[in-house]
C-alpha positions in Angstrom: 8.7 11.4 -11.4 9.3 10.2 -15.0 8.1 7.8 -17.6 9.8 4.4 -18.1 9.2 2.0 -20.9 9.5 -1.8 -20.7 10.1 -3.3 -24.1 8.9 -6.8 -24.9 8.9 -8.8 -28.1 5.9 -10.7 -29.0 5.4 -12.6 -32.4 8.4 -10.6 -33.8 6.9 -7.3 -32.9 8.1 -4.8 -30.2 5.6 -3.7 -27.6 6.3 -0.8 -25.2 4.6 -0.9 -21.8 4.8 2.4 -19.8 4.9 3.2 -16.1 5.2 6.3 -14.1 8.3 5.9 -11.9 9.4 8.0 -8.9 13.0 8.3 -7.7 13.4 8.2 -3.9 16.6 8.7 -1.9 17.3 6.1 0.8 20.1 5.4 3.3 23.8 5.7 2.3 23.0 8.1 -0.5 21.3 5.5 -2.6 18.5 6.2 -5.0 15.7 3.6 -5.6 12.9 3.8 -8.0 9.2 3.2 -7.1 6.6 2.3 -9.7 3.8 4.7 -9.1 1.3 4.0 -11.9 1.2 1.3 -14.6 -0.1 2.8 -17.8 0.1 -0.2 -20.2 0.7 0.1 -23.9 -0.1 3.8 -24.7 0.1 5.6 -28.0 2.5 8.5 -28.9 0.0 11.3 -28.1 -0.9 9.7 -24.7 2.8 9.4 -23.9 3.4 13.1 -24.7 0.4 14.1 -22.6 1.7 12.2 -19.6 5.2 13.7 -20.0 3.8 17.2 -20.1 1.6 16.5 -17.1 4.6 15.3 -15.1 6.7 18.3 -16.1 4.0 20.7 -15.1 3.4 18.9 -11.8 7.1 19.1 -10.9 7.9 22.6 -12.2 4.7 24.3 -11.0 4.4 22.8 -7.5 4.8 25.1 -4.6 7.3 24.4 -1.9 5.9 23.8 1.6 6.0 26.8 3.8 6.4 26.8 7.6 3.8 28.9 9.4 4.1 30.1 13.0 1.1 29.7 15.3 0.6 31.7 18.5 0.2 29.3 21.4 -1.0 30.3 24.9 2.5 31.4 26.1 3.1 33.8 23.2 0.1 36.0 23.2 1.6 39.1 24.8 0.2 42.3 23.4 -3.0 40.8 22.0 -6.3 42.4 22.9 -8.2 40.6 25.5 -11.7 40.2 23.9 -14.0 37.5 22.6 -12.4 37.4 19.2 -9.1 36.0 20.6 -8.8 32.3 21.1 -5.7 31.1 22.9 -4.7 27.6 21.9 -2.9 25.0 24.0 -0.8 23.5 21.2 1.1 21.4 23.6 -2.1 19.4 24.2 -3.0 18.9 20.5 -4.5 15.5 19.7 -5.2 13.6 16.5 -8.1 11.1 16.3 -10.3 9.0 14.0 -8.2 8.4 11.0 -10.6 7.3 8.3 -10.7 6.7 4.5 -11.7 9.9 2.7 -10.3 9.7 -0.9 -12.1 6.6 -2.1 -15.4 7.7 -0.6 -15.1 11.2 -2.2 -14.3 9.7 -5.6 -17.3 7.4 -5.3 -19.5 10.4 -4.5 -18.1 12.3 -7.6 -19.0 9.3 -9.8 -22.5 9.0 -8.2 -23.1 12.7 -9.0 -21.7 12.5 -12.5 -24.3 9.8 -13.3 -26.9 12.1 -11.6 -27.9 9.3 -9.4 -28.2 11.7 -6.5 -31.0 13.5 -8.3 -32.6 10.2 -9.6 -32.8 8.7 -6.1 -33.5 11.9 -4.3 -36.9 12.0 -6.2 -37.7 8.3 -5.7 -36.4 7.8 -2.1 -37.6 11.0 -0.2 -36.6 11.6 3.4 -39.0 9.8 5.8 -41.0 11.6 8.5 -38.5 10.5 11.0 -35.7 12.2 9.1 -34.2 9.1 7.4 -32.4 10.1 4.2 -33.0 6.9 2.2 -31.0 8.2 -0.8 -27.9 8.7 1.4 -28.4 5.2 2.9 -28.4 3.8 -0.6 -25.3 5.6 -1.5 -23.6 4.2 1.6 -24.3 0.6 0.6 -23.3 1.2 -3.0 -20.0 2.9 -2.0 -19.3 0.1 0.4 -19.9 -2.5 -2.5 -17.5 -0.5 -4.7 -14.7 0.1 -2.2 -14.7 -2.8 0.3 -17.5 -5.2 -0.5 -18.8 -7.4 2.3 -21.9 -8.1 4.3 -24.3 -5.4 5.6 -23.4 -6.5 9.1 -19.7 -5.7 8.5 -20.7 -2.3 7.1 -22.7 -1.5 10.2 -20.3 -3.0 12.7 -16.9 -1.8 11.4 -16.5 -0.3 8.0 -18.7 2.8 8.2 -16.8 4.2 11.2 -13.5 3.8 9.3 -14.9 5.8 6.3 -15.5 9.5 5.8 -19.0 9.0 4.4 -20.7 10.7 7.3 -18.5 13.8 6.7 -19.2 13.8 3.0 -22.9 13.4 3.3 -23.4 15.6 6.3 -24.8 12.7 8.3 -23.9 10.5 11.2 -23.9 6.8 12.2 -27.6 6.8 11.6 -26.9 6.2 8.0 -25.4 2.8 8.9 -28.0 1.5 11.4 -28.4 -2.2 10.6 -32.2 -2.1 10.2 -32.0 0.9 7.9 -29.5 -0.9 5.6 -31.9 -3.9 5.2 -35.0 -1.7 4.9 -33.3 0.3 2.2 -33.1 -3.0 0.2 -36.8 -3.3 0.2 -37.3 0.1 -1.6 -35.1 -0.4 -4.7 -36.2 -3.0 -7.2 -39.5 -1.3 -8.1 -37.4 1.5 -9.7 -35.3 -0.9 -11.9 -36.8 0.0 -15.3 -36.7 3.7 -14.5 -33.0 3.3 -13.6 -32.3 1.6 -16.9 -33.9 4.5 -18.8 -31.9 7.0 -16.8 -28.6 5.3 -17.3 -29.2 4.9 -21.0 -29.6 8.7 -21.3 -26.4 9.3 -19.2 -24.3 6.9 -21.2 -25.4 8.7 -24.4 -24.6 12.2 -22.9 -21.3 11.3 -21.2 -19.7 8.9 -23.7 -21.7 9.4 -27.0 -22.7 5.8 -26.9 -24.5 4.2 -29.8 -26.8 1.2 -29.1 -26.4 -0.5 -32.5 -24.2 -3.3 -31.1 -25.3 -5.1 -27.9 -23.6 -8.0 -26.0 -25.8 -10.6 -24.2 -24.6 -13.3 -21.8 -25.6 -15.0 -18.6 -23.9 -16.1 -15.4 -24.9 -17.7 -12.1 -24.3 -16.6 -8.5 -24.7 -18.9 -5.5 -26.0 -18.6 -2.0 -25.1 -19.7 1.5 -28.7 -20.9 2.2 -30.5 -24.2 2.6 -33.6 -25.2 0.6 -36.5 -25.9 0.5 -37.8 -22.4 -0.4 -41.3 -21.2 -1.0 -43.1 -22.1 -4.3 -42.0 -20.0 -7.2 -38.7 -18.9 -5.5 -35.9 -18.2 -8.0 -33.2 -19.9 -5.8 -32.7 -23.3 -7.5 -30.0 -25.8 -8.1 -28.7 -25.7 -11.7 -25.6 -25.6 -13.8 -23.1 -23.5 -11.8 -20.7 -21.2 -13.6 -18.9 -20.8 -10.2 -18.4 -24.6 -9.9 -20.6 -24.8 -6.8 -23.3 -27.3 -7.7 -23.8 -28.0 -4.0 -25.4 -24.5 -3.6 -28.6 -23.0 -4.8 -28.2 -20.1 -7.3 -29.9 -17.6 -9.5 -29.1 -16.7 -13.1 -28.1 -13.1 -14.0 -28.8 -12.1 -17.6 -27.0 -8.9 -18.7 -27.0 -6.7 -21.7 -24.0 -4.3 -22.2 -22.6 -2.1 -25.0 -19.2 -3.0 -26.5 -17.7 -0.4 -24.1 -18.9 -2.4 -21.2 -21.7 0.0 -20.2 -24.7 -1.9 -18.8 -28.1 -1.3 -20.2 -30.3 -3.9 -18.5 -30.2 -7.1 -16.5 -32.6 -9.7 -15.2 -32.6 -12.1 -12.3 -33.8 -15.6 -13.4 -34.4 -18.9 -11.6 -31.2 -20.8 -10.9 -32.3 -23.8 -13.1 -33.1 -21.6 -16.2 -31.6 -22.9 -19.4 -29.5 -20.3 -21.3 -31.3 -20.9 -24.6 -34.7 -19.9 -23.2 -33.8 -16.3 -22.2 -32.9 -14.5 -25.3 -36.3 -13.9 -26.9 -37.6 -11.9 -23.9 -34.6 -9.7 -23.9 -34.7 -8.9 -27.6 -38.4 -7.9 -27.2 -37.5 -5.7 -24.2 -34.7 -3.9 -26.0 -36.9 -3.3 -29.1 -39.6 -1.8 -26.9 -37.0 0.5 -25.3 -34.9 1.5 -28.3 -37.2 0.7 -31.2 -36.6 -1.8 -34.1 -33.5 -0.1 -35.4 -30.6 -1.9 -37.1 -28.9 -3.6 -34.2 -26.4 -6.4 -33.8 -26.6 -9.0 -31.0 -23.3 -10.6 -30.0 -23.7 -13.9 -28.0 -21.7 -16.9 -27.1 -22.7 -20.4 -28.2 -25.5 -22.1 -26.3 -27.6 -19.0 -25.8 -29.7 -18.8 -29.0 -31.8 -21.7 -30.2 -32.4 -22.4 -33.9 -36.0 -21.2 -33.5 -34.9 -17.8 -32.0 -32.3 -17.3 -34.7 -34.8 -18.1 -37.4 -37.2 -15.6 -35.8 -34.5 -12.9 -35.7 -33.8 -13.5 -39.4 -37.5 -13.3 -40.4 -38.1 -10.2 -38.3 -39.0 -6.9 -40.1 -36.5 -5.3 -40.1 -34.2 -8.3 -39.5 -32.5 -8.5 -36.1 -28.8 -9.1 -36.9 -26.6 -11.4 -34.8 -23.1 -12.8 -34.5 -22.9 -15.9 -32.3 -20.4 -18.6 -31.5 -21.2 -22.1 -32.7 -20.9 -25.5 -30.9 -18.0 -27.7 -32.0 -20.5 -30.3 -33.3 -21.5 -28.0 -36.1 -17.8 -27.5 -37.0 -17.5 -31.2 -37.6 -20.5 -31.0 -40.1 -19.0 -28.1 -42.0 -15.4 -29.2 -41.9 -15.3 -30.6 -45.4 -16.9 -27.5 -46.9 -14.5 -25.2 -45.1 -11.4 -27.1 -46.2 -12.0 -26.0 -49.8 -12.4 -22.3 -48.9 -9.3 -20.0 -49.0 -8.0 -18.2 -46.0 -8.4 -14.4 -45.8 -6.5 -12.1 -43.5 -8.8 -10.3 -41.1 -6.0 -8.6 -39.1 -2.3 -9.3 -38.4 -2.2 -12.8 -36.8 -5.9 -13.6 -37.6 -7.2 -15.3 -40.7 -10.7 -16.4 -41.6 -12.7 -18.5 -44.0 -16.2 -17.5 -45.1 -18.9 -20.0 -45.9 -22.4 -18.7 -47.0 -25.1 -21.3 -46.3 -28.9 -21.3 -45.8 -29.2 -17.5 -45.6 -26.3 -17.2 -43.1 -22.6 -16.6 -43.2 -20.3 -19.0 -41.3 -17.0 -17.5 -40.3 -14.2 -19.9 -39.4 -11.5 -17.9 -37.6 -8.0 -18.8 -36.6 -6.0 -16.6 -34.2 -2.2 -17.2 -34.1 -1.9 -16.0 -30.5 -4.8 -18.1 -29.4 -3.3 -21.2 -31.1 -0.1 -20.7 -29.2 -1.9 -20.2 -25.9 -4.2 -23.1 -26.2 -1.4 -25.4 -27.5 0.8 -24.5 -24.5 -2.1 -25.2 -22.1 -2.8 -28.5 -23.7 0.9 -29.5 -23.6 1.2 -28.5 -20.0 -1.9 -30.5 -18.9 -0.9 -33.5 -21.0 2.7 -33.5 -19.6 1.3 -33.4 -16.0 -1.2 -36.1 -16.7 1.3 -38.4 -18.3 3.7 -38.1 -15.4 0.9 -38.7 -12.9 -0.3 -41.8 -14.7 3.3 -43.2 -14.5 3.4 -42.5 -10.8 0.0 -44.3 -10.3 1.2 -47.2 -12.5 4.2 -47.8 -10.1 1.9 -47.9 -7.0 0.5 -51.0 -5.4 -3.2 -50.2 -5.0 -6.6 -51.9 -4.5 -9.1 -51.4 -7.3 -11.0 -48.8 -5.4 -7.9 -46.8 -4.6 -6.8 -47.0 -8.2 -10.1 -45.7 -9.5 -10.1 -42.9 -6.9 -6.6 -41.7 -8.0 -7.5 -42.0 -11.7 -10.6 -39.9 -11.0 -8.5 -37.2 -9.2 -6.1 -37.1 -12.1 -9.1 -36.7 -14.5 -10.5 -33.9 -12.4 -7.1 -32.1 -12.4 -6.6 -32.3 -16.2 -9.9 -32.9 -17.9 -8.8 -31.6 -21.4 -5.8 -33.8 -21.5 -7.8 -36.8 -20.2 -9.8 -36.9 -23.4 -6.6 -37.5 -25.4 -5.6 -40.6 -23.4 -7.1 -44.1 -23.6 -7.2 -45.8 -20.1 -7.8 -49.5 -19.9 -8.3 -50.9 -16.3 -8.0 -54.6 -15.6 -10.9 -56.2 -13.7 -8.7 -58.7 -11.9 -6.7 -58.3 -8.7 -4.2 -56.8 -8.0 -5.5 -53.7 -9.7 -3.6 -52.6 -12.8 -4.2 -50.4 -15.8 -2.6 -49.3 -19.1 -2.7 -46.0 -20.9 -1.9 -44.9 -24.4 -2.2 -41.6 -26.3 -5.1 -41.4 -28.7 -3.3 -39.8 -31.7 -6.4 -39.3 -33.8 -8.0 -37.2 -31.1 -4.7 -35.4 -30.6 -4.6 -34.5 -34.3 -8.2 -33.3 -34.2 -7.4 -31.2 -31.1 -4.4 -29.6 -32.8 -6.5 -28.7 -35.8 -9.1 -26.9 -33.6 -6.8 -25.1 -31.2 -7.2 -21.4 -31.5 -10.0 -21.7 -34.0 -13.6 -20.6 -33.8 -16.7 -21.1 -35.9 -19.1 -18.1 -35.9 -22.4 -17.6 -37.6 -24.2 -14.4 -38.6 -26.9 -13.0 -40.8 -25.0 -9.8 -41.5 -25.0 -9.0 -45.1 -21.5 -7.5 -44.9 -18.8 -10.1 -45.5 -15.8 -8.0 -44.4 -13.8 -10.5 -42.3 -12.0 -7.8 -40.3 -15.3 -6.3 -39.3 -16.8 -9.7 -38.2 -13.7 -10.6 -36.1 -13.6 -7.2 -34.4 -17.3 -7.6 -33.5 -16.8 -11.0 -32.0 -13.8 -10.2 -29.8 -16.0 -7.5 -28.2 -17.6 -10.3 -26.3 -14.7 -9.8 -23.9 -16.5 -6.7 -22.6 -19.4 -8.7 -21.1 -17.0 -11.3 -19.7 -15.1 -8.4 -18.1 -18.4 -7.2 -16.6 -19.1 -10.5 -15.0 -15.5 -10.7 -13.8 -15.8 -7.3 -12.1 -19.2 -8.2 -10.5 -17.9 -11.4 -9.0 -14.3 -10.2 -8.3 -14.0 -6.5 -7.5 -17.6 -6.1 -6.4 -18.0 -9.5 -4.7 -21.6 -10.1 -5.7 -21.1 -13.7 -4.5 -21.8 -15.5 -2.2 -25.2 -14.0 -1.1 -26.3 -14.5 2.5 -29.8 -12.9 2.3 -32.6 -15.3 3.3 -35.5 -13.4 1.5 -35.8 -13.5 -2.3 -36.7 -9.8 -2.5 -33.5 -8.9 -0.7 -31.5 -11.3 -2.9 -32.7 -9.3 -5.9 -31.9 -6.0 -4.1 -28.4 -7.2 -3.3 -27.8 -7.8 -7.1 -29.4 -4.4 -7.8 -26.9 -2.7 -5.5 -24.0 -4.6 -7.1 -25.3 -3.4 -10.5 -25.3 0.2 -9.3 -21.7 -0.2 -8.0 -20.7 -1.7 -11.3 -22.1 1.5 -13.0 -19.8 3.6 -10.9 -16.9 1.2 -11.7 -17.4 1.3 -15.4 -17.9 5.1 -15.4 -14.5 5.4 -13.9 -13.1 2.9 -16.3 -14.4 4.9 -19.3 -12.7 8.1 -17.9 -9.5 6.2 -17.5 -9.7 4.6 -21.0 -8.6 7.8 -22.8 -5.6 8.2 -20.4 -3.9 4.7 -20.5 -5.3 1.2 -20.8 -3.1 0.0 -18.0 -4.9 2.1 -15.4 -7.7 0.1 -13.8 -10.5 1.4 -11.6 -9.3 -0.8 -8.8 -5.8 0.6 -8.9 -7.1 4.2 -8.9 -9.5 3.5 -6.0 -6.5 2.1 -4.1 -4.5 5.3 -4.8 -7.4 7.4 -3.6 -7.8 5.3 -0.5 -4.5 6.7 0.8 -6.2 10.1 1.3 -7.3 9.9 4.9 -9.3 12.3 7.0 -8.1 13.0 10.6 -9.7 15.1 13.4 -7.3 17.6 15.0 -8.3 18.6 18.5 -6.8 21.7 20.2 -7.9 22.7 23.6 -8.2 26.4 24.4 -7.3 28.3 27.6 -11.0 29.1 28.4 -12.0 25.4 28.5 -13.2 25.0 25.0 -11.9 22.8 22.2 -11.2 23.6 18.6 -11.8 20.7 16.2 -10.5 20.6 12.6 -11.4 17.7 10.3 -8.7 17.6 7.6 -8.0 15.3 4.8 -4.3 14.5 4.2 -2.3 16.2 1.5 -2.3 14.0 -1.7 1.0 12.5 -2.8 2.5 13.7 -6.1 1.2 10.6 -8.1 -2.3 11.3 -6.8 -2.1 14.9 -7.8 -1.1 13.7 -11.2 -4.2 11.4 -11.3 -6.4 14.2 -10.2 -5.1 16.5 -12.9 -5.6 13.8 -15.5 -9.2 13.1 -14.4 -9.9 16.8 -14.2 -11.0 16.6 -10.6 -10.4 19.3 -8.0 -10.4 18.4 -4.3 -12.9 20.4 -2.3 -12.0 22.9 0.4 -11.1 21.6 3.8 -14.1 21.5 6.2 -14.5 24.6 8.3 -13.2 24.3 11.9 -15.6 23.8 14.8 -15.3 25.1 18.4 -17.3 24.0 21.4 -19.5 26.6 23.2 -18.0 28.5 26.1 -18.7 26.9 29.4 -20.8 29.0 31.7 -20.2 28.3 35.4 -23.6 28.2 37.2 -24.0 30.6 40.1 -24.1 29.1 43.6 -26.8 30.5 45.8 -25.5 32.6 48.8 -22.0 33.1 47.2 -21.0 36.6 46.2 
C-alpha cells in the first residue's frame, strides 16, 4: 500500500487530496490499483504519520505459516486416553457467517462513553433474567449500523450480526416484545444522560462549552390523525417537504465539534422562534451563567428574546443570521462602509447600531456557487418556457405546466415576469425582470449577521458563524446515516423513545468522528463502519471419532487496510473465542444384555 495525492486547482490555489492505494496483481501479469481509504486534504504531519504507519505495517507483518493438523487417520503412536480428541477433518463444516467487526466497534464506542456502566445502573436485570441494558445496546447498535424497524431487527438482522457472541447472550435479546418494552424504560433518564455525556465529552475531548449551536428540524410519521388531546404529533412546516404527514420538532444543542449536549421533542406545529428561551434557561441551570455564545440561524430568535439576552446579567452573547428584509433596510448604511478581509476569499463590512454589531459578509466561493446554481435554474426555466410557448394547450393545461415549471425552479421563477392571456386559445408571454436579477446578483454569496459581542474582529465573527455547519451535519447524520425518519410507532411515548435511541446512536457516531478527525478529514464514520463490516464471524464445526463435535467461533482475519485503521485508532482486536465441544454421548444400558 502507498499514499497517492490528487492535485486540484481551486481559485488559483493548489489542493492535495490524499488516498491510501493498494496495488493488486491480476490476470496477464497486469497490476491494478485499488483505492482503500480516502483521507481528504491532510497536513504534512498527518501525511508523514500515514506513510510511517504503512511502512511499519508492510515491513513488520508476519508471513502466513502453514500448520499441520492430525486428522483421524494420522494418529498412530498417540496415547489412547481422554485427553486425545481425534478430529474428522474431512467432515469440517462452516456455518452462520455474521457481521462481527461493526458490532465490535460499536461496543468499543459504547464502553468508551461508559454507557455500559450508566445503563447498567439504571436498567438492572429483571427477575426473569432480561438484561435490559444489553437489549438497549442491541437497538442502538442496529440504529448505528443498519437502521430500520424493530420488526426487521427481530425478524432478520439480529441473526446476521455477532451481537449475541459479543454480549454473551442469545436470541432473547431480540424478542420483539422486549425491544418495544425497552423503549418504555428510557426517556425518564434523559436528563441524567445529558449530564453523563457532558462529563465524558469534557474528559475525552477537552471540550469547552463557551460556544453552543442551536437549531431545529422536523421529522415525520407514517400515521393517521386524529391523536389524543395534547399529543405532540401535529401538522406543521415540514423541513422534509412532507406537509401531508404529521410530525414532531426536534430542537438540538451541540458544541462546534458536533458533540450533542441536549435535545427536546416539541409539538409538530411549534414555531421556531418560541423555543429558544427555554433552552437558554436550561443550559444556564446546567452550566451556570458563564460567558457563552449562542450561534443560531435566522428565524429562531425573536426581537424580545434577543433583547432579554442583551439585558441579562451577565449578558448572553449571540451571533445569528438575519432575514433578507433587514438587509434591505440597512443596505444604504452598509454601502458607505469599507470592506475588511476576514480570511482569504471572505470580506466583511461592520455596522454598529443600537447596541449590536451587524456583520455583512461576502464569500467568494459562495458567490460562485450560488451564481452557478441560479444560472443553471434560469437556463432550464427559460428553455422550458419556450417549449410550453410552442405548445397548443387549453388554459387549464397551460397553468398546470407553468405550475410544474415553477415548482422545478422556484428561485429562477422569481426573476421572470409571466403574463397569461385570459382569452382562448391560451397563450402567455414571459420576460426577464432585470431589476430583480441585479438585486439577486448583489446578494448572492452574501450574509447579514448580527451579534452583541464586544469584539469586532471580523475573522473571529466569520469563523464562529460557519460553525453552524456542525449542527446541520448533526441533523444530516440523524436523518441520513441513522435514518431517524420516517417513524412508524403509534404511541407518543415510543415516538420519543425512538428519537432517544437515535440520539444515543448519534453519540456513538460523533465519538468515532472525533477520533477520526485527528487522522484525516476524509475518513467518515460511515466509511470506517463499512470497512469493519467486512470482519465476519463464522462457526467451524469439526466432528470427532467418538461422536462429539468441536465448534470454533472465529472472526475472519482483517485485511491490510483494516489493520492500518486499527493501528491508527489504537484498537486491538480481542482474542478469538475459546472452542467448545459437546459432551461425550453415553449409550444407555439395555436390561438383560451383557
